[in-house]
C-alpha positions as MATLAB code, in Angstrom:
seq = 'MYPTPDIPSSAVEAMRQELEDYWRAQDLWFDTRWYTPQEWAERGEEYGHKAVLNLTCEGPLNHALNYGWEEHPPFHTQTRSQEIAEAHGYWFELGYAWSVHFYPR';
ca = [
       4.887    0.427  -13.908;
       4.232   -3.159  -12.989;
       1.000   -5.049  -13.650;
      -1.450   -5.451  -10.806;
      -1.597   -9.118   -9.769;
      -4.794  -11.117   -9.667;
      -6.275  -10.480   -6.241;
      -8.789  -13.097   -5.068;
     -11.025  -11.066   -2.775;
     -13.359   -8.418   -4.136;
     -13.039   -6.543   -0.817;
      -9.254   -6.493   -1.121;
      -9.550   -5.431   -4.754;
     -11.934   -2.593   -3.862;
      -9.505   -1.347   -1.203;
      -6.559   -1.658   -3.579;
      -8.353    0.303   -6.277;
      -9.474    3.114   -3.946;
      -5.977    3.468   -2.477;
      -4.365    3.476   -5.895;
      -6.890    6.056   -7.156;
      -6.160    8.272   -4.128;
      -2.398    7.991   -4.535;
      -2.642    8.670   -8.283;
      -4.791   11.754   -7.641;
      -2.106   12.975   -5.218;
       0.653   12.352   -7.824;
       2.251    9.749   -5.558;
       1.900    6.670   -7.775;
       5.454    6.186   -9.075;
       7.846    3.267   -8.576;
       5.158    1.156   -6.922;
       4.043   -2.445   -7.275;
       1.346   -4.607   -5.710;
       2.102   -8.198   -4.648;
      -0.236  -11.057   -3.802;
       0.677  -13.100   -0.723;
       2.161  -15.802   -2.968;
       4.268  -13.311   -4.925;
       5.460  -11.742   -1.672;
       6.428  -15.124   -0.234;
       8.430  -15.854   -3.385;
      10.474  -12.706   -2.736;
      11.608  -14.137    0.600;
      11.152  -10.880    2.501;
      11.261  -10.742    6.298;
       7.991   -8.819    6.864;
       4.405   -9.092    5.643;
       4.013  -12.873    5.597;
       0.410  -12.856    6.812;
      -0.715   -9.870    4.761;
      -3.545  -10.239    2.246;
      -1.857   -7.677   -0.013;
       1.600   -6.122   -0.166;
       2.962   -3.028   -1.854;
       6.460   -1.808   -2.550;
       6.998    1.890   -3.090;
       9.889    4.203   -3.722;
       9.714    7.841   -4.668;
       6.893   10.132   -3.594;
       4.568    7.559   -2.014;
       7.424    6.236    0.098;
       8.310    9.761    1.223;
       4.688   10.747    1.878;
       4.052    7.653    4.027;
       7.319    7.927    5.960;
       8.260   11.608    6.133;
       5.891   14.008    4.403;
       6.716   17.419    2.946;
       4.942   20.712    2.277;
       2.326   19.347   -0.165;
       1.926   16.158    1.890;
       2.401   17.037    5.580;
       3.831   14.326    7.832;
       1.323   11.543    8.486;
      -1.440   13.136    6.350;
      -1.053   10.595    3.541;
      -0.598    7.740    5.997;
      -3.700    8.759    7.971;
      -5.898    9.151    4.875;
      -4.619    5.859    3.448;
      -5.356    4.093    6.739;
      -8.897    5.539    6.696;
      -9.447    4.112    3.214;
      -8.117    0.707    4.243;
     -10.271    0.681    7.393;
     -13.393    1.582    5.400;
     -12.881   -1.722    3.559;
     -12.197   -3.731    6.732;
      -8.378   -3.694    6.592;
      -5.418   -1.905    8.152;
      -1.784   -1.604    7.106;
       1.687   -1.319    8.496;
       5.021   -0.425    7.006;
       7.305   -3.446    7.023;
      10.359   -1.792    5.603;
      10.301    1.909    4.797;
       9.540    0.848    1.216;
       6.885   -1.835    1.842;
       3.270   -1.655    2.972;
       1.385   -4.727    4.242;
      -2.413   -4.966    4.480;
      -4.278   -7.165    6.992;
      -7.927   -7.766    7.885;
      -9.149   -5.843   10.926;
];
C-alpha cells in the first residue's frame, strides 16, 4: 500500500475517501495508489495532465473497472464509481487500463 498524498481540496478529498471506502468494501482495494496532479506530472505519463486526482490500479479494481466478472458484472463497478464521483461534482476516465483520472464536471 502506498500513502495517500496531500490533496488540497476538501471536495476532492471527500470524493477520494468515499471511492476508496466503496472499493475497500468490495474487496477491490489492492495494488492501488493515489497521485496528486504534481506527482502525476512527475511520472511523465501521457494521459491525465489536467486531472485533479489520479489513481493507478492493478489487480481486482483494474479488472472490475475494465472487464468485470461474476461478483462484479461488467460496468457495475465503473457505473457505481462514476455515480460517487458525480455526487461530489467530478467525473473520471480511464487513461490507460491501469489509470483513472478525475476531473471537475
